[in-house]
C-alpha positions in Angstrom: 14.7 37.9 -19.2 14.3 37.3 -15.3 14.3 33.9 -14.3 10.9 33.0 -13.0 11.0 30.9 -9.3 9.0 27.7 -9.1 5.8 27.9 -7.7 5.7 27.9 -3.7 3.7 24.7 -2.8 1.8 25.7 0.6 1.4 22.8 2.5 -2.1 21.2 4.0 -2.3 21.2 7.5 -1.0 18.3 9.3 -3.9 16.2 11.3 -2.1 16.6 14.7 -2.3 20.6 14.2 -6.2 20.3 13.6 -9.2 20.5 16.0 -11.4 17.6 16.7 -14.0 18.7 14.6 -11.5 19.4 11.7 -9.9 16.0 12.0 -13.3 14.4 11.8 -14.2 15.8 8.8 -10.8 15.5 7.1 -11.4 11.4 8.0 -14.9 11.8 6.4 -13.5 13.2 3.1 -10.7 10.0 3.1 -13.5 7.7 4.0 -15.6 9.3 1.1 -12.8 8.8 -1.6 -12.0 5.3 -0.2 -16.2 4.7 -1.3 -16.4 6.0 -4.5 -13.4 3.5 -4.8 -15.8 0.5 -4.7 -17.7 1.5 -7.6 -15.4 4.0 -9.6 -11.9 3.7 -10.8 -9.2 6.2 -9.5 -9.4 7.8 -12.8 -13.1 8.8 -13.0 -13.4 10.0 -9.6 -12.8 14.1 -9.5 -12.0 16.0 -6.5 -15.8 17.7 -6.4 -17.5 14.3 -6.7 -15.6 13.3 -3.1 -16.9 16.5 -1.5 -20.2 15.6 -2.6 -20.1 12.2 -1.0 -18.2 13.7 2.0 -20.9 16.2 2.2 -18.8 19.3 2.2 -17.4 22.1 0.0 -14.8 21.8 -2.6 -12.7 24.4 -1.3 -12.9 22.1 2.1 -11.3 19.0 0.6 -8.6 21.4 -1.0 -8.0 22.5 2.3 -6.7 19.5 3.6 -5.2 17.8 0.5 -3.2 19.3 -2.2 -4.3 17.1 -5.2 -6.3 14.1 -6.1 -2.6 12.2 -5.8 -2.5 13.6 -2.5 -6.1 12.6 -1.1 -6.1 9.3 -2.6 -2.2 8.8 -1.2 -4.3 9.5 2.2 -7.0 7.0 1.0 -4.6 3.9 0.2 -2.6 4.4 3.3 -5.7 4.8 5.3 -7.0 1.4 3.7 -3.8 -0.3 4.1 -3.5 0.3 7.9 -5.7 -2.4 8.4 -3.5 -5.0 7.1 -1.5 -4.1 10.9 -5.1 -4.5 12.3 -6.0 -7.8 10.7 -2.4 -9.2 12.1 -2.8 -8.1 15.2 -6.2 -9.6 15.3 -5.3 -12.8 13.6 -1.8 -13.8 14.2 0.1 -15.3 11.1 -0.3 -18.9 10.1 2.8 -21.3 10.2 5.8 -22.2 12.7 8.3 -21.4 9.7 9.6 -17.7 8.6 8.2 -18.8 4.8 5.1 -20.1 6.1 4.5 -16.9 8.2 5.8 -14.6 5.2 3.4 -16.1 2.6 0.6 -16.0 5.3 1.1 -12.3 5.5 1.7 -11.5 2.0 -1.4 -13.8 1.1 -3.3 -11.3 3.0 -2.1 -8.3 1.2 -3.2 -10.0 -1.7 -6.7 -11.2 -0.3 -7.3 -7.3 0.2 -6.6 -6.4 -3.1 -8.4 -8.9 -4.3 -11.7 -7.8 -3.1 -11.1 -3.6 -4.1 -8.7 -4.3 -7.4 -9.2 -0.3 -7.8 -6.7 -0.1 -5.0 -4.3 -1.7 -7.0 -4.8 0.6 -9.8 -4.4 3.6 -7.3 -1.0 2.0 -6.5 -0.3 1.8 -10.0 -0.6 5.5 -10.4 0.5 7.1 -7.1 4.1 5.8 -7.7 4.7 8.1 -10.5 2.9 10.9 -9.0 5.3 14.5 -8.9 3.1 15.3 -6.1 5.6 15.8 -3.1 3.0 15.2 -0.4 1.8 11.9 -2.4 5.4 10.8 -2.8 5.8 11.0 1.1 2.8 9.4 2.0 3.4 6.6 -0.4 6.6 5.8 0.6 5.8 6.1 4.8 2.7 3.8 3.9 5.5 1.3 2.1 7.5 1.7 5.1 4.5 0.5 6.9 3.7 -2.8 4.9 7.2 -3.6 5.3 7.7 -3.5 9.0 4.5 -6.0 9.1 6.3 -8.2 6.7 9.6 -8.0 8.3 7.9 -9.2 11.9 6.9 -12.2 10.1 10.9 -12.9 9.7 12.3 -14.3 13.0 15.8 -15.3 13.8 17.9 -13.9 11.2 19.9 -10.7 11.3 18.1 -7.6 10.6 20.1 -6.8 7.4 19.0 -10.6 5.9 15.6 -10.1 7.3 15.4 -7.3 5.1 16.8 -8.2 2.0 14.7 -11.4 2.3 11.3 -9.2 2.6 12.4 -6.8 0.1 12.5 -10.1 -2.3 9.4 -11.2 -1.8 7.6 -7.7 -2.0 9.0 -7.3 -5.3 7.9 -10.6 -6.6 4.2 -9.6 -4.5 4.0 -6.0 -6.5 5.1 -7.8 -10.2 2.5 -10.2 -9.7 -0.2 -7.6 -8.4 0.6 -5.6 -11.3 0.4 -8.8 -13.6 -3.1 -9.5 -12.4 -3.9 -5.8 -12.5 -3.4 -5.9 -16.1 -5.2 -9.6 -17.1 -1.9 -11.1 -17.9 -1.8 -13.5 -15.0 -4.6 -15.5 -13.1 -5.3 -14.8 -9.4 -4.4 -18.6 -8.3 -0.9 -18.2 -10.6 -0.3 -15.1 -8.3 -0.8 -16.7 -5.2 1.3 -19.7 -6.5 4.6 -17.9 -7.6 4.2 -15.6 -4.2 4.1 -18.6 -2.4 7.1 -20.0 -4.5 9.2 -17.2 -4.3 9.0 -16.8 -0.5 9.9 -20.6 -0.3 12.9 -20.6 -2.8 14.5 -17.5 -0.6 14.2 -19.0 2.8 13.5 -23.0 2.5 15.2 -23.9 -0.9 19.2 -24.0 -0.3 18.0 -25.5 3.2 16.5 -28.5 2.0 18.6 -29.7 -0.9 21.2 -32.6 -0.2 24.6 -30.9 0.4 25.7 -32.2 -3.0 23.2 -30.1 -5.1 24.5 -26.9 -3.1 28.1 -27.3 -3.0 
């Protein structure tokens, strides 16, 4: 019996290959998905709902986005880009690395706190098998990492990235616990603050005899 080949995946057009009108239409679809998340959970939204909100045909949505996961990965990336804008407009508070990194992580958490549906989108997309979704999700995580890295100054790059990796892992765990209702938002902020303090300042503040 002949071996069946895997179905060929057709890549949607890249934004830079689109005309101005097409880019506007694509952005309108992304904004529509974001708007629907204000009142609906990600699992309740169908592609036809997004099409209706954007005022386009369902086929138009699929022209730009391979799947629902692909669309909402772009929605998440579009929303997350606001963190960079936020930091650019309001520089991070603090004179130490711990203070600045805590500030930017708290800003990220406040953004999710005001829009918890997006936290559930993150959790859903992490396990997506759609290749476009995985690429966008990885790109978005990399962009966030660079924002966090910029908060840490004066350390070797590899050390900075290790620090950010640990802090981001704590952030991710606390976000999950809050979304699942197993941790209060006040505890989330406290644990993020403490984790950053332990990583960046704890050993420096101890008497020499206690860290020898």
